[in-house]
C-alpha positions in Angstrom: 20.7 11.8 30.9 19.5 9.0 28.6 20.7 7.8 25.4 20.6 10.7 22.4 18.4 9.8 19.5 20.5 9.5 16.5 18.5 10.8 13.3 19.8 8.8 10.1 20.9 11.0 7.1 18.5 13.2 5.2 18.4 10.6 2.3 17.4 7.7 4.8 15.0 9.8 6.4 13.3 10.3 3.4 13.2 6.4 2.7 12.1 5.6 6.2 8.9 8.2 5.3 8.1 6.6 1.9 8.1 3.1 2.7 5.4 1.8 4.1 5.2 -0.8 7.4 3.8 -4.0 6.4 4.7 -6.7 8.8 6.5 -7.0 12.3 7.2 -3.0 12.0 9.4 -3.2 8.9 8.6 -2.6 5.3 9.0 -4.8 2.0 13.0 -3.5 1.6 13.9 -4.7 5.4 12.3 -8.4 5.6 8.3 -7.9 5.7 6.9 -10.7 3.7 4.2 -9.8 1.1 1.3 -12.3 0.6 1.1 -13.6 -3.3 -2.2 -14.7 -5.1 -2.9 -18.0 -4.6 -3.9 -19.0 -8.0 -1.6 -21.6 -9.6 1.3 -19.9 -11.5 0.7 -16.3 -10.4 3.1 -14.2 -8.6 1.1 -10.8 -8.2 0.5 -9.5 -4.8 -2.9 -10.8 -3.2 -5.3 -7.6 -3.0 -8.3 -9.3 -1.1 -9.3 -12.7 -0.3 -6.1 -14.1 -1.1 -6.0 -13.2 -4.5 -5.2 -10.5 -7.2 -7.2 -8.4 -9.1 -6.7 -10.7 -12.4 -7.8 -13.7 -10.5 -11.1 -12.4 -9.1 -10.2 -9.8 -6.0 -12.9 -6.9 -6.2 -11.7 -3.6 -5.7 -13.9 -0.5 -5.2 -14.5 1.7 -7.8 -15.1 5.6 -7.5 -19.1 6.9 -7.0 -19.0 9.4 -9.5 -20.7 8.9 -12.4 -18.8 7.9 -15.4 -15.4 7.5 -13.5 -13.7 4.0 -13.4 -11.0 4.9 -11.2 -10.2 2.9 -8.1 -11.8 4.4 -4.7 -8.9 5.7 -2.5 -10.8 7.4 0.6 -14.6 7.9 1.5 -15.8 6.3 -1.9 -14.1 8.8 -4.3 -10.7 8.3 -6.2 -8.0 11.5 -6.0 -9.5 13.0 -9.0 -12.8 13.5 -7.0 -11.2 14.6 -4.0 -9.9 11.8 -2.0 -6.8 13.0 0.4 -3.6 11.0 -0.3 -1.2 10.4 2.7 2.1 11.5 1.7 
């Protein structure tokens, strides 16, 4: 028989499911580096093209008329039907 898989405690399992793998198979809590905005003096996370939203990164908006929320999936926001992974 091979080695048994040992599951972490309940709380630790919940954390494993919530944290998103970013780099090298680890989350930011466990050592993954997050890219920062390249503008001088800014410490925000880079969103697109090496800059944050404040410094020019464009984010897609919801397709529904009159809605200014950020599009999550399929061109729409959560309010208009985008499914959110949990």
